[in-house]
N, C-alpha and C positions, 0 to 999 in steps of 0.2 A: 791637454796634459796638466791644469791646474784643478782638473776635476779628479784626475787618477792620484795627485800627492794629497787634495781632499778627505778623499778616502780614506788615504791609508794614514793622513793624519788624525780622522776619526777612528779609524780601527787600532791604533795603538794606542790612544787615550781608552776606549773600553779595556782593551787586553790590560792596562797597567791598571784599571778602574776594578776589574775583577782580579786581581793579584792581589791589590790591597785585599777586598772582601774576601777576597779567600783566607790571607795572612789571619786576619781578623777573625774566621769563623775556627780558624786552627788553634788561635789562645784561646777560643773562649771554650770548645774542647778540651785542650788541654785544663785547665781550668776546672773545669767539670770532675773530670777524671782525679785530680787530685782530689777535690772537695768530696768525693765520691769512697777514694780511699781512706780517705782521713776520717769519715763518716762511718770506717765498719766495714765496708762492702768490698769483698774478695776480689784479689787480680784476677783470678778467672773468669768472676763475671762482670770487670768493668771493660775487660779485653771482648769479651760478647759484646756489653753493649754498646762499645766505642767504635772509631773508626781505627783503634791501633793494635799494633801485634802487643802480646804480652814483653815482647824485649824493650820495647819503646814503652811503654806503661812503666817498667820497672826500671830503665832508665832516668823517666820527666820523675819518678816517686824520689829515687835516691838524691837528684839532684835537687830537689825540693821539702830535704828533711822525711821523708815518709819512711819509715824503717819497712824492713822486710816482713811478708807474714809469718806466723809464727807455724812452725813444722806440726804435721802430724794432719788428721784430718778437716776439711774446711767447712762449713757452713754452706752449704746448699743456698743461694735469693728463690723469690720468687718470680 
């Protein structure tokens, strides 16, 4: 019985560590998205290059003071 408990404790610890790593990676991706938007990369290009949807990108942009892209044709990045 102790072996199963030890295995469960170890598995739980690994699970919690990967959750923390995932959240850290998500926060880094959000910061990179914001930097790209502030650097003049359009939201469509940011969406294409990021793990996030356009809707989520707009949400985090507005929450962080990034104004909407100007209306009209957009410059396409390389």
